[in-house]
C-alpha positions, 0 to 999 in steps of 0.5 A: 661597530665602533660607535656601538662599542663605545656606546656600550662602554659609556653606558656602563658608567653610572654617571653617563648615559648615551642618549643619541648617536649620529653617523654624519654632521647633519644627523648630529646637529639634529640629534643635538637640537632634539636632545640637548646633551651635556656632551657630544663626542665627535669624530674628526672624520665624517662623511660630507662634512668634517667634524670641525665643520659639524662643531662649528655648526653646533656651537653657532646654534648652541654656543655652550655646547661641550664637544670632545673631539675623538680621532685616530689622527693627530695632525696639528691642523686638525686639532687646531681647526677643532678648537677654532670651531668650538671644540673643548677637548681632543683625544685620540682613539688610541687613548686608554678607556680611563683616559677617555672617561677622564676627558669626557667628564672634564669637558662635560664639566666645562673644562678643556682637555687636550690629549697629551700626544697632540699637545706638543703638535698644537703648540707647534702649530702656533709657531707656524705661519698659516697657509692662505686658502689659495695656498692650500688650494694649490697645495691639494693640487700639488699633492695630486701631482699636478704641474704648475701649468695644470694648476694655473689652467685649473684655477684660471690664474698665471703660471707665475702666480702658481709658482709664487704660491708654491714658493710660499707654501715651501717657505711656510712648511719649511720644506725643500720641494713639492713632494716634501710639501705634500708629505708634510701637509698630509701629516700635519692635517692641512690636506687629506687624501680624497 
């Protein structure tokens, strides 16, 4: 329904025409191969594969692709991952129609666009030390309520190694305990509820 409404709204513009729609990343890549659009409006959250992963797949094959991310989420990690994957813009679904149209035109014309709401978050992200992939893996298990012993067994590593990873996560996220770490990671888009 959202896609249909957005499509109708964009088709009402003289300089815009929606030539394809896709419900997942695989279909988006197929549609890009077939139509070579001037711009892709990509949702951050997609089934099976994230929007950032879809962007990476498209830009790997088509490096000049102009992709504008559209999201209800403003977590700094999601914004960062989107740009790292090759997106040229990021706008929240809560933006006014005129702002969305401006963002589309700007990205279509080869420029970058960053929603003013998420710009400070991205700037803040650049000052944080990134978590390693193992630390993110441990953090996901912490967020599920697993204890160190359970995490160690699941990852087939020593419990003392899990404790070390957890302490690094707490330090890098600048939080005091596991609950704060999970909350901060969800808020910043480092992890998502599954």
